[in-house]
C-alpha positions in Angstrom: 139.3 143.2 46.3 141.0 144.5 49.7 137.8 146.6 50.5 135.5 143.7 49.2 137.8 141.3 52.1 137.0 144.1 55.0 133.7 144.3 54.3 133.2 140.6 54.5 135.3 141.0 57.8 133.2 144.1 58.8 129.7 141.8 58.3 131.2 138.8 60.4 132.1 140.9 63.0 128.4 142.6 63.6 127.0 139.1 62.5 128.6 137.6 66.2 127.9 140.6 68.1 124.5 140.6 67.3 124.3 136.2 68.0 126.2 137.7 71.6 123.7 140.1 72.4 120.8 138.1 71.7 122.2 135.1 73.5 123.0 137.5 76.7 119.4 138.9 76.2 117.6 135.9 76.3 119.4 135.0 79.6 118.2 137.9 81.2 114.6 137.8 80.5 114.7 134.0 80.6 112.7 133.0 84.0 112.3 136.6 85.1 111.6 136.5 88.9 111.9 138.5 91.7 114.3 137.1 94.5 114.7 137.0 98.5 117.3 140.2 98.7 118.0 143.8 97.8 115.1 143.2 95.0 113.1 144.4 97.6 114.6 147.6 96.9 113.1 147.8 93.5 109.7 145.6 94.3 108.8 147.8 97.1 108.2 150.8 94.3 108.5 150.3 91.0 106.9 146.5 91.4 103.6 148.1 92.6 103.7 151.1 89.8 104.8 153.7 92.4 108.0 155.9 91.0 111.1 156.4 93.2 112.4 159.2 94.1 115.3 160.5 96.7 115.8 157.0 97.4 118.2 157.5 100.2 119.7 153.7 101.8 120.6 154.3 105.6 122.4 158.4 105.3 123.0 157.0 109.4 125.7 154.3 107.5 126.7 156.4 105.3 125.4 155.3 102.3 124.2 158.2 99.6 122.9 156.8 96.0 119.4 159.0 95.5 119.4 158.0 91.6 120.0 154.2 92.2 117.2 152.2 90.8 115.4 155.4 89.2 116.1 154.0 85.9 113.0 151.8 86.4 110.9 154.9 86.7 110.3 154.6 83.0 108.2 151.8 83.5 105.6 153.8 85.3 104.4 155.3 82.5 103.3 152.2 81.0 102.1 150.2 82.7 99.1 150.2 85.6 99.0 148.3 89.0 101.8 145.8 89.6 104.9 145.7 87.1 106.4 141.7 86.6 110.1 141.7 86.9 110.5 140.5 83.4 109.8 144.3 82.9 112.5 145.4 84.9 114.8 143.2 83.1 113.6 144.4 80.1 115.3 147.8 81.1 118.4 145.6 81.9 118.2 144.3 78.2 118.3 147.8 77.0 121.1 148.9 78.7 123.1 145.9 78.5 122.8 146.8 74.3 123.9 150.4 74.8 126.7 149.2 77.0 128.2 146.8 74.3 127.6 149.1 71.6 129.2 151.9 73.4 132.1 149.5 74.2 132.4 148.5 70.5 132.7 152.5 69.3 135.2 153.3 71.7 137.2 150.3 70.8 137.0 150.8 67.3 137.6 154.1 68.0 141.0 153.3 69.6 142.0 151.0 67.2 140.6 153.4 64.1 144.3 153.6 62.1 144.6 149.6 62.2 143.6 146.8 59.7 140.4 145.7 59.7 141.0 142.0 60.4 143.0 142.9 63.5 140.6 145.9 64.8 137.7 143.6 64.6 138.7 140.8 65.9 140.5 142.8 69.1 137.4 144.8 69.0 135.5 141.7 69.2 137.9 140.1 72.1 136.9 143.4 73.9 133.1 142.5 73.7 134.2 138.8 75.1 136.2 140.5 78.0 133.4 143.3 79.3 130.8 140.0 78.9 132.4 138.1 80.9 133.5 140.3 83.7 130.3 142.2 83.6 127.2 139.9 82.4 126.2 138.7 85.8 124.8 142.2 87.1 122.6 142.2 84.0 120.8 139.4 85.2 120.1 141.0 89.0 117.8 143.1 90.1 119.5 143.7 93.4 121.7 146.7 92.3 121.7 149.0 90.1 125.6 149.2 89.7 125.0 147.7 85.9 123.5 151.0 84.9 127.0 152.4 85.6 128.3 149.9 83.5 126.2 151.2 81.0 127.0 155.0 81.3 130.9 155.2 82.1 131.5 153.6 78.1 129.3 156.5 76.9 131.3 158.7 78.9 134.4 157.5 78.1 133.9 157.9 74.6 132.0 161.0 74.4 135.4 162.5 76.6 137.4 160.8 73.9 135.8 162.4 71.0 135.6 166.0 72.2 138.9 165.8 73.1 139.8 164.8 69.5 137.1 166.9 67.9 136.5 169.7 70.4 133.0 169.6 69.5 130.7 170.0 72.7 127.9 167.9 71.7 130.8 164.8 72.9 131.2 166.7 76.1 127.3 167.3 77.2 127.2 163.5 76.5 130.1 162.9 78.6 129.3 165.4 81.2 125.1 164.1 81.1 126.4 160.5 82.0 129.2 161.0 84.6 126.8 163.5 86.5 123.8 160.4 86.5 125.9 157.9 87.7 127.8 160.0 90.3 124.7 159.1 92.5 124.9 155.6 92.0 127.3 154.8 94.5 129.3 156.7 96.7 132.8 156.2 95.5 132.1 157.5 91.4 133.2 160.7 92.6 136.9 159.7 92.4 136.7 159.1 88.2 135.6 162.9 87.2 137.7 165.0 90.2 140.7 162.5 89.3 140.4 162.8 85.5 140.4 166.8 86.0 142.9 167.0 88.7 145.3 165.0 86.8 144.8 166.8 83.2 145.0 170.3 84.7 148.4 169.1 86.4 150.2 167.1 83.8 148.7 168.4 80.5 147.7 172.3 81.9 150.5 173.7 79.4 149.3 172.3 76.0 145.3 171.8 77.0 143.3 174.0 74.4 141.0 176.2 76.3 137.8 173.9 75.6 139.8 171.1 77.4 140.6 173.2 80.6 136.8 174.2 81.0 135.8 170.4 80.3 138.4 169.4 83.1 137.2 172.2 85.3 133.2 171.1 84.7 134.5 167.5 85.7 135.8 168.2 89.0 132.8 170.4 89.5 130.9 167.4 89.4 132.7 165.7 91.9 132.5 168.3 94.4 129.1 169.0 93.9 128.3 165.7 94.7 130.7 166.0 97.8 129.2 169.2 99.1 125.8 167.2 98.9 127.5 164.0 100.5 128.2 166.4 103.1 125.5 168.3 103.7 122.5 165.5 103.2 124.4 162.6 104.8 127.7 163.4 107.1 125.9 165.1 109.6 123.8 162.0 109.9 126.8 159.3 109.9 127.3 157.0 112.6 129.1 154.2 110.9 130.0 154.0 107.6 128.8 151.5 105.6 127.6 148.0 107.3 130.4 145.7 105.7 131.5 143.3 107.9 135.4 143.5 107.8 137.2 140.4 109.4 140.6 141.6 108.3 142.2 145.3 108.8 141.1 147.5 105.9 144.9 147.2 104.2 144.7 143.7 104.2 141.5 144.1 103.0 143.0 146.3 100.0 145.5 144.0 99.1 142.2 140.9 98.8 140.5 143.0 96.8 143.4 144.4 94.5 144.3 140.9 93.7 141.0 140.0 92.8 140.9 142.3 90.3 143.5 140.7 88.0 142.9 143.5 85.2 144.6 146.0 87.8 147.6 144.0 87.4 147.6 145.5 84.0 147.1 148.9 85.6 149.9 148.7 87.4 152.6 147.3 85.1 151.2 150.0 82.8 151.8 152.9 84.9 155.1 151.6 86.1 156.2 151.3 82.4 154.5 155.1 81.8 156.7 156.7 84.9 160.0 155.6 83.7 159.4 156.7 80.2 157.9 160.1 81.4 161.2 160.1 84.1 163.1 159.3 80.6 161.3 162.1 78.6 160.3 159.2 75.8 156.2 159.8 76.8 153.9 162.7 77.3 150.9 162.2 79.4 147.7 161.7 77.7 144.1 160.6 78.2 144.6 157.2 78.7 147.2 157.7 81.5 144.8 159.7 83.0 142.2 156.8 82.7 145.0 154.6 84.6 145.1 157.2 87.2 141.5 157.5 87.8 140.9 153.8 88.1 143.5 153.3 90.7 142.2 156.7 92.4 138.2 155.0 92.5 140.2 151.7 93.9 141.5 153.3 96.8 138.2 155.4 97.5 136.4 152.0 97.3 139.5 150.3 100.0 138.9 153.4 102.1 135.2 152.7 102.6 136.0 149.0 103.4 134.4 147.7 100.5 135.0 144.0 100.8 133.1 142.7 97.4 134.9 143.1 93.9 131.8 144.3 92.7 132.3 147.9 93.9 135.3 147.4 92.3 134.1 146.8 88.6 133.9 150.4 87.3 137.7 150.5 87.9 138.1 147.9 85.5 135.6 149.1 83.1 137.6 152.7 82.9 141.0 150.9 82.7 140.1 148.3 79.5 140.3 151.2 77.2 143.6 152.4 78.6 145.1 149.0 78.3 143.7 148.3 74.8 145.2 152.2 73.8 148.7 151.4 75.4 149.1 147.4 74.5 148.9 148.6 70.7 151.5 151.4 71.4 153.7 148.8 73.1 153.0 145.6 71.5 152.7 143.8 68.0 149.4 143.0 66.9 150.1 139.8 67.9 150.8 139.9 71.2 148.0 142.7 71.6 145.4 140.0 70.1 146.9 137.3 72.1 146.4 139.4 75.3 143.2 140.0 74.6 142.2 136.6 73.7 143.5 135.5 77.2 141.8 137.9 78.9 137.9 137.3 77.1 138.6 133.3 77.7 139.7 133.8 81.3 136.4 136.4 82.3 133.6 134.4 79.6 134.9 130.9 80.5 132.2 132.3 84.3 129.4 133.0 82.3 127.5 129.7 81.4 128.2 128.7 85.0 126.8 132.0 85.8 123.4 131.8 83.6 123.0 128.1 84.9 122.9 129.7 88.8 120.7 132.5 88.0 118.4 130.6 86.3 118.1 128.1 88.7 118.1 130.8 91.9 115.0 132.2 90.1 113.0 128.8 89.1 113.7 128.0 92.9 113.2 130.8 94.4 109.7 131.4 92.3 108.8 127.9 93.5 109.3 128.3 96.6 107.2 131.4 97.4 104.4 129.9 95.7 104.6 127.1 97.8 104.6 129.1 100.6 101.2 130.7 99.4 99.6 127.5 99.0 100.5 126.5 102.5 99.9 130.1 104.1 95.6 129.6 103.4 94.1 131.5 106.7 97.2 130.9 108.6 99.4 133.5 110.5 102.5 133.7 109.1 105.1 134.5 112.4 109.2 135.7 112.6 110.7 134.6 115.4 113.1 136.8 116.9 113.9 135.8 120.4 116.1 138.2 122.4 118.1 135.5 124.1 119.7 134.2 120.7 123.3 135.4 121.0 124.3 137.4 118.1 126.8 139.3 116.5 126.0 143.0 115.6 126.1 142.6 112.0 124.0 139.5 112.3 121.0 141.5 114.0 120.0 144.1 110.8 120.5 140.9 108.3 118.2 138.5 110.4 115.0 141.5 110.0 115.6 141.9 106.4 115.0 138.2 105.9 111.8 139.4 107.2 111.1 142.1 105.1 112.0 140.4 101.9 109.9 137.2 102.1 107.3 139.6 103.3 107.7 141.5 100.1 108.0 139.3 97.7 105.1 136.7 98.8 103.2 139.6 98.9 103.8 141.3 95.3 102.9 137.6 94.3 99.8 137.0 96.4 98.9 140.2 94.7 98.3 141.6 98.6 100.8 145.1 99.1 100.0 145.1 103.1 100.7 141.2 103.4 102.4 141.2 107.1 104.4 138.4 108.7 104.0 139.1 112.4 107.3 139.6 114.6 107.3 138.0 117.8 110.3 136.9 120.3 108.3 134.1 122.3 106.6 130.9 121.9 103.7 129.9 123.0 101.9 127.5 121.2 101.3 129.7 118.7 99.5 127.9 115.4 100.5 129.0 111.6 103.8 129.2 110.0 106.8 130.3 111.4 109.6 131.7 109.6 112.8 131.1 111.2 116.7 132.1 110.2 119.6 130.0 110.6 120.7 131.7 113.7 117.4 131.1 115.4 116.4 127.7 114.5 117.7 125.8 117.9 116.7 127.9 119.7 113.1 127.7 117.5 113.4 123.5 117.6 114.1 123.6 121.5 110.9 125.2 122.2 108.7 123.5 119.8 110.1 120.4 118.7 107.0 119.1 116.8 107.6 121.9 114.3 107.6 120.6 110.6 109.6 122.3 108.2 107.5 123.0 104.9 109.9 125.3 103.2 113.5 125.8 102.9 114.9 129.1 101.7 118.6 128.3 102.7 119.3 131.1 104.6 115.7 130.8 106.8 113.0 128.1 107.0 109.6 128.1 107.1 108.1 125.5 109.7 104.8 124.6 110.3 102.9 124.5 113.7 99.7 122.8 114.1 
């Protein structure tokens, strides 16, 4: 009877997971379209069936993520000519499946000694939690951070299985995963180095030879990234990143910490574990290591002045298995389940709005670009860039970026890879269409009061001059 009940619970769990995956996958693919933003970094290569190799982005800004977007290169094996955004989002769907399944495997392994009803209920809450926390980025083609989300749980699962079984197959899975995503964002090196160093410092005496070798390999992976960064990027750096900080780095770090609600639990657990170490009632383990690596990643991001919560998400992903593990160690089953139900509801509540906003953005951008294409005909499109408009330093590259984005997206939909928007800093009755960003619109209308607005792209408008 118990076996039958367990089977029903297991089937129900996987049925619910299948429903979640199907619904999420549908909206990742639905109305797929290029957007006017960093989508261009994908479009200019694989959108035209050109593989991405060595994709450095502004070494002068301290950026070094040569493998970002390269996952799309697989599409070049199956297409000739233009590759549609729907094909790119199909890659997102595959990775989203892998991401969720990896997190399920990780959660069930942590809860392996628990009863089926509690184990699968808690695992389902973890699924809802990670979907709510990261799903938006799987619906976006302008950043490769969703690839990090995919491979981090694989890395953690491989590491945990290796530590338990000492089978090097799991270690290879973990090492391949972490070494791949190391080159997606600059701060990722903090995770393998923190894990390796902390394990060697706090667990050296009780670690096996295999574990020590694995920890040294983790440290070597992070150090290799730093070495390449020092050789290829550091000599060219003029300023780190291009984020416009309106507050001090310390205040920004505090804001980012409070924006990551899960990190509050990390701090609480670190205090509890520290008390346990002082009282000698607790021993350092891999999950302590995950908590410390999560904090190390946050510190690295704060040091660089990153002021978007998006960049701190890998720290949250690393922390979730540790929170699940220590929750079951310190709390009763009903309190653990209650905690993860609250976390799941808190994050998943945003998903319907995220889906709606993404769908509207895709539909709206597609319609506006085609409206512009209909207007173009044989007319020249100009980009208004007056030298006399006062702009803050950080606004200057953004103004040019608006031109570049519209140029690439419009050219793709027109099937013209060399579509060009003519850059011009004055107006002398040139007939045609004019792209004008917000900061320049007042100036433009002063010199051309008869200009007619034809398309509004929010950050900029297209005017017609007859």
